N, C-alpha and C positions, 0 to 999 in steps of 0.2 A: 233536083240540083245534081249537076254532074260533079260528083265528089273527086273525080280523078284529075281535074284540071288544077292540080296542086303546084308546089314548088314556087309559090309567090314569095316575094321578099319577107313579108311579115310572117308567114307560117314558118319559114326556115328560121328567122330570128327567134321566134317563140321556141322552136325545137332546141336551138343552141342554148338559149337562156335557160330553158328548163333543165337541160343536162347539166349545165354550169352551176344551177343552183337557184335561179329565179325565173319568173314568168316573163313574157314579152309584152305586158300590158302597156308599156309606154311608147310602143313602136308606131302605132297607127291610131291617132285619136279618133279618126272618122269611124273606124271599124269598132273601137271601143264604145263609142256613143251608140252605134247601131246595136251592139250587144246589150246595152243597158235597157234598150226597148224591148228585149225579148222577155218572154215569160218563162222563168226558170222552173222546170218540173222537179219537185223534190220527192222524198220517199223512195220506196223500193223501186217503183217503175222509172223514176228519174235517174236513179243510180245505175240501173241496168241500161238505160238509153245512152248515157255518157260512156259507159264502159264499152258498149257495142260500137259507138262512134270512134273510139280510140282504136279498137281492133280493126275497124273498116279502113281508116285513114292512115294506118301505120305503114311504115317502111319495114318489110319483114314480118315475122310472125310475132305478134305481140297481143297479150291478153291483159285485161285490167279490172280493178275493182274501184268504184267510186263511192264517197260518202253519200249517204242518203240525205243528209242535211248537215249544217255546220255542227261539229261535235258529235255526229251520229254515224258511226261506221256500222256495216252489216253485222259484225260479229264483236263480241267483247274482247277478242284477241286476234292480232293481225294473221298469225299463222293459221288460225281457224278460218279466217276469211279466205286465205290464200288457197286452202285446200278445196274451195268450190271452183277454182279454175281448172280447166282441162290440163291434165298431165302433172298437177301438182299434188303431192302427198305430204304429210307431216309426221313428225316424231313428237310424242307427247311426254311431258314430265309432270308428275303429279297431277295427271289427268288434263293438263293444259297444253295447247299447241306451243311447241318450242322451236323446232327447226325444221326446214323444208327439204324435200327431195323433188327434183324436176326431171321428168322423162327418165326416171331410173338413176339419176345422178344425185348422191346424197348431199348433206349440208356443206361439206368442204369444197364441193364442185360449183357452189352458187355464190355469186358476189351480191352483197346487199348494200345499196347506196341510200343516202338520205338527200333528197333534192339533188340527185346527181352525184353526190360526193361518197366516195367509198368509206364505209364505216369500219372502225376497228372492233375486234371481238375479244373478250377475255373469258376463257373457259377453264374450269378446274376439273381435275381427275381425282379419284378417291385414292389411288395407290401409286401415283407417279405424275411427272410433269406433263402438263396437257401438250399435244401436238396438233390440236384441231385449229382450223381457221374459221370455223362456222360461227355465225351470228345467231343469237338467242332472241327470237321475236317477243319472248315474254318481258323483255326490257322496256319495250314501248307500249304506251297506252294507246288503244285504238281511237280514243276521243280526240286526239290531237292530229290525227292523220286525215287528209283530204282525199288521198287516193294512193293506190299501189300499182304499178306497172311491171309486168314480167315479160322481158325481152328474151324470147326463146331462140332467136338467131342472132349471129354475130353482126355487129356494126362498128365500123372503123372509129367513131367518136365515143364508144362505150369503154368503161374501164375494163381491163382484162382480168381473167381469173375465174371466169364462170363458164365452164364447158356445159353445165346444165342450163343456166340462165344468168341474167342480170336482173336483180329485183330493186326497183326504185320506189322508195317510200316518199310520198310528197306531203308536205305540210302547207297550211293556209298562207297565202300571200295577200297582204291588206290591199294593194292597189288592184288586184284582181277583182275585189269585191264591189258590188254596185252600191251597197249601203253600209252603214255601221252595223256591226254584228256584236252582240253580246248575249251569250248563251251560257247557263249554268245547268248542271244536272247533279243528282244525288241518288244513290241506290244502295240498297241493302243486299248483301250476298249471303246465302245460305248454302254451305258446302256440306252435303250429306256424308262425305268421306271422312270428316273429322269426328273422332269419338271423344276427344279431350278439349278441342278448342271451342272458342265462342261460337255459338249457333248462328249468330249474325255479326258480319262485319261490314264496315262502311267503304264506300267509294264516292269521291266527289271530284267534279272536274268542271272547268270553265274555259270559255274562249271569248276573246275580245279582238275585234279588228275594226279599226277606224281610219278615215282619211281627213287631212287637214290641208290648210293653206291652198285652197283651190285644187284640192286632190293632187298636190305634189309631194305630200308626205304621208306615209302610211305607217301604222303601228299595230302589231298584232302580237297577242300573248295567248298561249294555251298552257294550262297547268292542270295536273291531276294527282290525286293521292288515293291509293287503294290499299286496303288490308285483306288479306285472304288466309284463313286457317283451313288447311286441308289434311287429308291423311291418306295412307295407303297401307293395305294389309295383303299378305300373300305368303307363298312358299317359294323357295329356291333350292336348286341344287348348286349351292355356291362354290363348292370344290370340284364341280364338273363331273363328267362321265369318263370312264376308261374303257377304250375300245379294243376289242379282241376278236381275231379270226376264229371261227368255231373250229373245235377240235384240237386247238393248241393250248399247251399249258401256259399259264401266264397268271400275274397277280389277279385275283378274283375270278379266275376261270371256272367254267362249268363243264364237266365231262359230257359228251353227247349221250351217254347211257346212264346218267345220274337219275336214279328212280325218284328222287325227291323234287324234281322239277318236271312239270307238265310242259311238252314241247321243248324240251332242252335244246339249245342251239346245236346244229349239226355241222359237220365239216363242210366247208364251203360258205357258210353263213357269216355274217358279221353281226356282232352284238356288242352292246356295252353294259357295264354294271356301274351303279352310281358310287361316288366316293363319300356320299353323305346326303343328308336332308335336313332342311330347316324351315322355320317360319319366321316372318318378320312384321312388325307392326310399327309404323312411323307416323309421326305428326309434324307438320311443317307450318311456321307462321311466316308470311311474307309481307313486307311493307314496300310498295313501290311508289316513288315519286318521279313525275316527268314535268318538265318545264321547257317551253320553246318561246323564244322572244325574236320577233323579226321587225327590223326597221327598214323602211324603204324611202327613197328620195328620187323624184323624177322631176327636175326643174324644167324640162323641155321634152318634146317629142323625140329627141334625139339621145337622150341620156337617162339611164336609170341606175341607182346604186342601191344594193341590198346588203345589210348587215345582220347576221342572225346568230343566235346561240341556242344550243340545245343541250339539255341535261337529263340524265336518267340514272336512277339509283334503285337497286333492290337490296333490301335489308332482310336476310332470311335467317331464321332459327329452325333447327331440325333436331328432333328426338327420335330415337328408335329403340325398340326392344326386339330381342330375337331369341329363339329357342331351337336347338337342333342337336344333331349327332353326326359324328364322322364315322365312315366305315373303313375297315382295314382289310377289305377283300376276303371276307369270310361268308360267302353265300351258303346257305344250308337248305333252303326250300323255296318254292315258288312256282310260277308259271310264266311262260313266254308267248308271245304272238306266234302264230303258225307260219313257218317259212314256206317258200314255194317248192322246195325239193330239189332245186338246182342251183341254190345259192341265193340268199336274199338278206336284207337287213331285218333283224328281228329284235324285239325289245321286251323287257320285263312287264308283266301285268301285275303280278304280286311278287314280291322280292323280300326275303328275310335274310338279314345279315347277323351273324352271331358275334360280331365285335363286342367284347366285354370291356366297357370303359365308362365314359361320362356322358351325361346330357349337359349341354352348355346352355347358359342363360346370359345373353349378351345385351349390353346397354351402350348407347352412344348419345352424345349431346354436343352439338357445335353451332357456330354461327358464322355467316359469311356475308360480305358486302361487295356488291358488284356496282361500279360507278362508270358511267360514259358521259363524256362532254364533247362538244364540238363548237368551234367558233369559226365563222366564215365570212368573207367579203366578196361581193360579186359586182361587177362594173359592166354595163352594157352600153355601147355608143354606136350611133349611126353618123358616122362622119359625112356620108353622102347617101343619096337615095338608094343606090344599088350596093351598099357595103354595110354590113353589120359586124362589130367586133365585140367579144366578150372575154373579160378576164375574171378568173376565180381562184380564190386562195381559201384553204382551211386548214386548221390544225385540230385534230381530233384525237382523243385518248380513251382507253378502256382500262380498268383495273379491277381485279377480283381476288380477294384473299380472306384470310381469317379475321374475325373480329377481336379475338383475345387468345389467351393460351391454351384454349381447347383445340386449336388447329382448325382444319377444314374437313376432317373425318377422324373418328376415333371409335374405340371399342374396348370396353373393360368387360371381361368374360367372368361368369360365375360357373361353377360345375357341381355336379353331383355324381359321385363314383360308384353307382351300383346298377349300371345298365348291363343286362345280359344279352339282349337282342333286340332288333328293330324290324318291324315288318311294315312295308310301304305298298299301298294299293295304288298303282298308276292307272287304274282303269277310270279314274276321275279326271277332270280338267285340272284340279288341284289335288294332289295325292293325299290320300288318308294315311296317317301314320299311328302305329301303335307301338308302345314301348314295353318291353318285358324286363322286370328288374329281378335282381338276386333274391332268392327265398320268397318270392311273392311280394316283395316290398313295392312301394310306389314312389311318386314324388314326395319329398320330405324336406322342407326348409331347414330342419335341424341338421340336415346332412349336406347342405349347400355351403359353399365357400367361394371366395375370389380367387381367380387364377391369373392367366396372362393379360396382357393389354397392348393396345397399338394406338399411338397418336401420330396421325399424318397431317402434314401441313403443305398445301399447294398454293402456288401464287402465280398470277400471269398479269402481265402489264403490256398493252399494246398501243403504240403511238403512230399516227399517220399524219404526215404533213405533204400537202399537195398544192401545186400551182398549175394552172392551165390557162392557155389563151386559144380561143376559138373564133373563127370567122366564117362569113358566108358572103360570096360575091354573086350577086343576082344578075343574070344575063336576060333571061325571060323572053327575049324576042327570037330565040333560035331554038333548035333542037335541045341544045344544053340550057336548061333552065337555071341552074345555079352550080356553084362549086363550094363545097365545105372544106375547111382546112383547120389545122390546129396543131400546137405543140404543148408539152407538158412534162412535168417532172414531179415525182413523188418519193418520199422516203418512208419506208415501214420499218418500225423497230419493235420487235417482239421478244419479251423476256418471259421465260417460263422456268419456274423453280419448284423444288420439292425437297421435304426433309421428312425423315421418318424416325420415331422413337418406338422401340418395340421390346417388350419384357417377355421373355420365353417361359414364364413360370406357369406353363399350361397344366402342370401337375399340381397346382394349388400352391397358394401363398399362406403358410400357416395351416390351421385346421379349421374345420367346420364350427368348432366351439369359439373361435376368434370373431365370429361374425354374428350379428344379430338376425334372428329369423325374418324380421320385417323388412329386410333388404329384398326379398323375394314374395311377390305377391301373386296369388292364384287368380287367374281370369278365365272366362268361358271361351272356348275355341269357336263354339256355334255363334256367339254374339259377335265375336271379332271378324269372322270370315262368313258373314250372313249371306253374301252373293254366290257362295259356292255350296253345292249340294253335299259335298263330302264332308263339310264342317259339322254337321249334325248326323252323320251316319254312324253306325255301329262300329265301323272299320277305324274311326278316328278317336285318338286320345281326346277326352272331353275338356282338358285344361291345358293352358300354358302358364308359364311363370314369367311375369315382368320384373326384371331386375332395375333397382334404383340407382341410376348413374351417379348423382351427387352422394348418395350414401355409401356406394361402393368406393368412390374417390376418397371420401373422408375416412372410411374404415381402412383402406390401404395405408394412408398417411399415418393414421393412429398405430397401425401394426408396425409399420417401418421405424416409427420413433421408439417403439418399445423393443424391437427385435432387429434393429439396423445391422448389428454385427453379424447376423446369420443370413443376410441378404446374398443372393447369388452374385458371383463375381460380375457377371454381365449386366447386372441391374442398372438401368439407365433411366434418369429423369432429370431434365434440366432445371426443374424447380425444387430440387431436394426431395423430401418425402412426398410432395404433392405431385401427382401425375399430370403432365402437360406435354404439349408439343414444342418443337424446336424451331427457332428461327434461323438456325445455322444450315442453310440449304446445302445438301450434299450433291444434288443435281441442280445446276443454274445455267441456263444456256440463253444466249441472245442471238437472234438473227436479225441482221440489218439488210433490207432489200432496197436498192436504189434503182428506180426505174425512170427512164427517159423515153419519150415517144414522140412520133410526129404522124399525122394522118392526113389524107385528103380523100374526097369523095366528089364524084361528078354525078349530078342528077339530071337525068334525061327524061323528056315526056313528048310523046306524040298525042297531041290533044285533038287535032282536026282530022280524025280518022274514025271510021265505023266503030272500032273497038279500041278506045284510048288506052295507051300503054304508058307505064312509068318503069324506069330503070335506074337503080342507084348502084354505082360501081366505086367501091371504096378500097383503100389500102392503108394499113397501119403498120409502122415499124416500131418495135419495141426493144429496148436494150436494158438487160437487168444485171445488176452486180450483187452479189451476195457476200456478206461477211458474217461468218457464223463463229461465235465464241462460246466456250463452254468451261464451266468449273468442273474438273475431274480429279479423281485421286491420283497422287503421284506415288511411285514405288521405287525402292532403292535396293532390295534384296529378296532372296527366297530361302525359306527354311524347310528342312525335311521334317515334316510334323508327324507323319504316320508312314506305315510300310510303303504304302503307294499313294501317298498324299503329300503334296508340297504347297506351301502357302506363301504367296507374295506379301511382303511387309510394306505397309504404306508409310510414306515419309510426310504426309500431309496432302494438301490440295493444291491445285494450280490452275491457272487459266491457259487454255490453248485456242488457237485461231485457225481457221481455214477459210479459203475464199473460193468462189465460183462465179460464173457469169454465163449468160446465154442471151441470144438475140432471136427474134421472131419476125417474120413478114406475115401479116395476117389480113388476107384479102377477103373481100365480101362482094357479093352480087345479089341484089334483090330485084325482082321484076313482078310487076302485076298487071293484069289485063282486064279491063272492064268489058267482059264479054256482052253483058247487057247492062242496063241502068242499075240493076240490082244483083248482078252476078259478078263476082270477082275471082279470077284464078291467080294464085300467087306462088311464085318459086323463089327459093333462095339457096345460095351456096356460100359457106363461110368457113373460115378456119378460126378456131377459138383455143384458148389455153387455160389451164388450171395449175397453179404452182404447187410443188411438193409439200408435204406436211412438215411442220417444224421439227418433229422428231427425226425425220430422214436427213434434213439439212443441218443438224446441230454440228457444232464443231467438237473437237476433242476426241479422245479414243479412251475407252474403258476396257479394262481386262477383268476376267474372272479370276479372283485371287486364288482360287484353288486350282492346282496344276497336277498333272500326272507325269510319269517318267517321259512320256512322249511329247509333253508340252502342255500348251493351255489354249483357251479360246478368248477371243477379244472382239470388240465391236467399234465401229467408227462411222461417224456420220459422213455425209457426202454433199457438201453445199454446191458442188458443181453438177448436180443432178439437172437434167433438162425438164421443163415442165411437161405435164400431160398435154398432148396436142391432139385436137379433134377436128376432122374435116366433116362438116355438117351439110346435110342435104335436107331440104323441106319442100314439100309440094301440097298445096291445099286449094280447095274450092270453098267459097263462102257465098251464100245466097241470102241477101237481105230483103225478105219478101214482104215485110210489113213494119209498122211503127214499133220499134224495140223488139222486133222478131227477126230470127235469123237461124240458118242451118249451116254448119261448117263441117268439113271432113278433110283430113289431112294425113300424109305419110311423112314420117322423118327417120332419117338414117344418120348415125354418128360412127365414124370410124376413128378410133382412138388409140394412139401410140404412146410409149414412154411410160406405162404403167411400171410400178417400182417392184423389183424382185431383190434377191440377195445374191452376192457374189463373195467367194471366199478365196483368200490368199495367204501365204505364210510371211511372217515378219517376226522381227525381235524388238518389240517395244520396250523402251527404257533400258536395253541391253542388260537384262537381269541375269546374273550368273546362276546357272541351274546346277544344284549340288548332285543331281543324278546324272550328270554328264561330265566329260573332261578327264583329265589325268588322274585325279583322286579317285573317282569312280572306277576307272579302268584298272588302276592298281589294286583296289579292294576285290573286284571280280577275279582278276589274275591270281591274287593271294588266296582267295577262298575257293577257286575253282567252281563257282557258281554265281548266277546273277539274281539269285532269290532276294528280293527287295529287303525282306526282314533281315536276313543275315548281312547284307551289304550295309544296311543303315546301321546295324548294331556295331560292326566293325569301324565304320567311319566316325561314329559317336565316341567309341573308346579311343580312337586316335585324334580326332579333332574337336571333341567336346560335343555336348548336346545343348540345344539342337544343332544339327549340321546346317551351317550357312553357306550359301553359294560363294565361291572364291573368284573374282574377276580375273586373277592372275593364272588359275589353273582350270576353271570350269568354263564350259561353253555357254553362250547366251541362250536363254530359254526361247524356243520357237512357239509362236502363237498363230492359231488359225484364226484369222481376222475376217469377220463378216462385215460387208458394208453394202448399203443399198445401191442398186444400179438401175438404169432404165432398161427394162428387159421384156416388156410385155405389150401385146396388142389386143385390142377387143373390138368387136362390132355389135352395136346394139341397133334395133329399129323398132317401129311401132307405128300404131295408127291412132289418130284422135278424132273423136266424133262429138259434136256439140249441137244442141238445139235450145233455143230460147223462143218462147211463145207467149204472146199476150191474146187472151180470149176477147177480142174486140174491146168494148168499153164496159165489159162486166166487172173489171177490177181484178180479175183472176188472171193468173199467169204461172209459168212453169219453166224450169230448166232442167236439162239432163245433159250429162257428158260422160264419156268413157274414154280411157286410154289403155292401150295395150303396150307392153314393153317386152321385148325379146333380146337375149343376149347370146353370143356364141360361146361364152365361157361360163358354164354352170358348175355348180358343186356336185361332185360324185360322191354320194353318201356310202358307196360301197368301197371307196378307197380309204384305207385307214391312215395313210400318211406315215406309215411306220417302215423302219428299215434303214440300214446304213446308207448315207447319202441321199436319203429321200427328202424332197423339199415339200414344205406345206403347199397344199393345193391353192392355186390362184383362182379366184372367182370374183365376179363383179357384186358388189353388195348393193341392196336397196332396189333390185329390179322387181317390179310387181305391177300388176294391172290395177286400175282404180276406177271409181265410178261415183257420181254425185247425181242426186235427185232433189230438186227443190221446187216446192209449191208455195204460192203465196197470194195474197189478197191485198189490194191497195186502193181504197175508195171511201170517200165520205168521212175522212179523218180516221179511218181504221186501217191499221197495217197488221198482217199476220204472215208468219212464214214457218214452214216446217221443212227440215233438211235432213237428208240421209247421206252420210258419207261412208264409202266402202273402199278398203284396200286389201288386196290379196296377200297370201303369205310371201315373205321375202327374207333374203339371207341378210343378217346384220353383221356377223362376225364368222371367222374361221378359226377362232380360239374360244374355248369355253373357260370356266371359272378357274381351273387349276393350270391353265395355260397349255392344256391338251390341245392337239390339232383336230378339233372336232368343230362341226358347223353349229351356228346358233341361228335358228329361224324365228321370226315373229309371225305368229299365226294370223290368218285373215281376221280383220276387224271392221265392224260396222257400227256407226254411232248415229242416233237420232238427236237433233237439236231443234229448238222451236223458239219463236219469239213473237211478241204481239205488242201493239201500242195503240193508244187512243188519244186523239187530239181533243182535249177537253175545251180548248179555246185555240185560237191561232197561235198563241204564245205559250201554250201550257199543254204538255203531253205526259202521259203516265205510260209506263211500259214494263213488260215482263219478258224474261229470258230464261230459257231452260237449256242445260247443256248435259249430254249424255242421259237422256230421259229414261232409258231402259236399263240403266246400271250395267252396261257392258263391261266385261272384264278383258284384261290383256294377258296373252299367254306367249311364252317362248319355249322352244323345244329343239332337240338335237337331231341326230340322224333318223329318228323315228318320232312320230307324234307322241307316243308315250314316254319319250325321254325328256321329261320336263326340265327345263332350265329355270323358268320362273312363271308364276301365275299370280296376277295382282288384281284386286279391286280398287277402283278409285271413286266409285259412286257418282251420283248426279249432283249438280250445282244450280241454284236458281237466283235470279236477280229481280228485285222489284224496285222500280225507281221512278223519278220524276224529272222532267226537263222543262226549263223555263227559258224563253227567249225574249230579251227586251227590245 
């Protein structure tokens, strides 16, 4: 078959309708009847054949994954299936695939659509309002998905926002199915990472698809419910690392000749010392519910209507315990890695800090609910033989927030105040920690008490309303085979809010005698961290103490009721003595993006030549208006609070609004040449965009309420930012040498501009009178003959009263240095992709292998400390890493088995660590083995087994040097055993 003689009317209509939300099953009854006579190959081999066909026949560079059967996707999680695609890597949360990176561009640079419709996303952050646009694939159950397409090159008729890719998730369409389908499955999940949850949890799902009234009406329903109990245990340097140039005195610095340190850092070296060390142990219980209903009506070959509704909900409960210690920069002994002699980054191997203070025992407990729903209507009409028109409308929403007054993240701390020193051995993947106590003491619950607490509350809501009209005019008898065109409009409203309640009683609330010893329970470190060698070493403290969240919460309430009159002035709890979060959001920002677009694409084909050629030339114009509103504190005065400290006084909160707009012309050219019947050479050039993060386009201006004599600092969002804009080049060769077998190799390059930096300018927000300026201040200096701040302040307090308040009639307005995001950076990335898929004849055996390289011209310089006056934080591209997949499988005689290995190299995930220091955070290289097997007991009955992370691989994050541990976590393996029945 010559697969290059495309651009027939029906194939174009199918493409339009698929992008708009439905299939083109009603367009040509004769072709549909022919398709019904085909034998549909199911199983692993059938899935790979369909995915290969999509890749081969696509315009541009497209990869795909297809369901192996109705209700059976290759992996239990969509993100984990996507990682098998060349160039796609994933981020994992609680050991489960969550978000995707494509060709080095992270989750915020990829757009996710459901049946061609852009999906909203609602994300939460632990300590602030979320700025992320990324979609969490854990929201969708794989059983309800029929396929996923990854579009790596730009197309005029695709939604914008994806420099990395556009990922389209497809669900079942009843009029596409040859017969009635009814399939149910049930499985039991065993997650080895959970220490306290149920050992077995259920998952059930079902799919029904049927046609009625002479196949003119179709109904499909897919539903699933799953419960998962998981855990995570590990170590963190939560407060980050402090970076120091060798030979310079600084907080925590070590002299080059210090005899207590082996290989002490020398002048010219760069080193870091930890600000603390901790261990945390968490448990998560998740219930996920999915439902998708699709109704179709095709009264004739010329018209088809589809109405569908999708719902997803994740109900999550999370508990954690932590134990740790903070350091105050008192290094006394240890050893460092050996430097090169002419300046290098060196790191502690063994480090002892003599900070005499507390060991903390933290506990948290909270619940969140994430809901997504979407309703859409699609109409497809063929008014004449050579014209296809499609209209699509959908309204989709996502919401994520707290279940109750616990908020979305919290921490109640317990303490024991007899720590003398702490020794950390960083020679292990997970550091071994040994505590030294005063007078040879040890951990003792009788000396433990409750201290400070934090209750955070994040909320995010995202709504998308879209309408689009698409068409194809078929010419077919000329060089121009067809012309695609379309217009559309969408409105995206994102609200992101945050509230914080924090009580700074870290020195202890009451005394240890006020709290029952049973609030703190001793547990084995070796048992809890069994996947790390350090946990059972002689260098590790053998125990940790788990604090009881509910018990401490009740104990604090009891103490407050008994001692409320002695509470600190700053004590804060909206629920009286009961610790809780606040719904009074102090950060509350809304961004409304209105987009209008029009596109056209001309499809050309040279069929009657030795090497058939297809060319698609498209142009999309898009206009975007941004209206950003924010709830921000308002200020009316400044007081002189300390000798060199001035504090702006808040007068409440108010909403401010800013606007922005941008317009983009986005061309694309895709060409492919069928060099031989089985050899395709493909080239693409396109321009794509990704919109700035919500945090950068927020409205309103915030100021740091603490000022100096010289003024203060402020920050302002910039809704007038331009989007990231990428010029993309792709060149690939694909050899389809056998049934379901092919080899492909490609090169890609992305030239991206408008990365966001920071710009500073001076302004006088709120026109606040500064008491350290103006006539009164000048008079005091002249009278005293000195500008000593203490003396001048005392003089002015004696004359004008204490505290001195700025006077608009005599004092000058305070000048603030305002930071605002601006488009300032460019970056180039390129790489190679190679993939092979091979079937070993009729043996039933086959395999896949793919590898992707990613290179960027902006890498992080670990030797650059980012310190000094006027020095900006380094800019570097995040997420760039090579990746590889190897899959082997068997599919014959009712037996299917697969084993897969996925690997991703080290990559930079952040340029700030735990304490906001300008330090890099890298994720160490990670590889994971997964396996699955199934057996068809009968044609309608299958039993199956799935295993994820079979070798209990652990995840590790580090800083400027691999010894500088940021985090090390174990998530364990999980296993599914189930049965699937088809009626």
